[in-house]
C-alpha positions in Angstrom: -0.7 -4.8 17.2 2.5 -3.9 15.4 3.5 -0.3 14.7 2.8 1.1 11.2 5.8 1.5 9.0 5.9 5.0 7.3 6.5 4.9 3.6 7.5 8.2 1.9 6.3 9.2 -1.5 7.4 12.3 -3.3 4.2 12.7 -5.4 0.6 13.7 -4.5 -0.5 10.0 -4.8 0.7 6.5 -5.6 -1.3 3.5 -6.8 -1.8 0.5 -4.4 0.2 -1.7 -6.8 3.2 0.9 -6.9 2.9 1.3 -3.3 3.1 -2.5 -2.4 6.3 -2.7 -4.5 7.8 0.4 -2.9 7.0 -0.9 0.6 8.8 -4.3 -0.4 5.6 -6.3 0.1 5.9 -7.6 -3.4 9.1 -8.0 -5.6 7.6 -6.8 -9.0 4.7 -5.1 -10.5 3.6 -8.3 -12.1 2.9 -9.7 -8.6 0.3 -7.2 -7.8 -2.7 -8.9 -9.2 -1.9 -12.3 -7.6 -1.1 -10.6 -4.2 -4.5 -8.9 -4.1 -6.3 -12.0 -5.1 -4.5 -14.1 -2.4 -4.2 -11.7 0.4 -6.7 -9.4 2.3 -5.5 -6.0 1.9 -7.2 -3.0 3.7 -6.9 0.8 2.9 -8.1 3.0 5.7 -9.9 0.0 7.3 -11.8 -0.9 4.1 -11.2 -4.0 2.0 -9.5 -3.1 -1.2 -8.5 -5.3 -4.3 -7.9 -2.6 -7.0 -4.3 -2.2 -7.9 -5.1 1.2 -9.3 -6.5 2.6 -6.1 -4.8 5.9 -5.4 -3.3 6.4 -2.0 -2.5 9.8 -0.7 -0.8 11.4 2.3 -2.2 9.9 5.6 -3.8 6.8 4.1 -3.1 3.6 5.8 -2.6 0.1 4.3 -2.9 -3.2 6.1 -1.5 -6.0 4.2 -1.9 -8.8 6.9 1.4 -10.5 7.6 3.2 -8.4 5.2 2.7 -5.5 7.6 0.8 -2.3 8.1 1.9 1.0 6.5 1.2 4.7 6.5 1.5 6.8 3.4 3.6 10.0 4.0 3.8 12.3 1.0 6.4 15.0 0.8 4.8 16.6 -2.2 3.8 20.2 -1.8 
């Protein structure tokens, strides 16, 4: 199993769609719906297909072959 890549955000939360773009899983926001329909994505081990799902510090995202990620928030 590969190590999770840490992706830093500077806000309290980020949507799954924004996160996938920030993590370089997709190239544009317009690809989010397609990506979630065509790939299995898990947030904290649970299947997720809502691009508006809010991710917070400590959440994990598994996007299959695209990689596994951990959300790290620097928001105070």
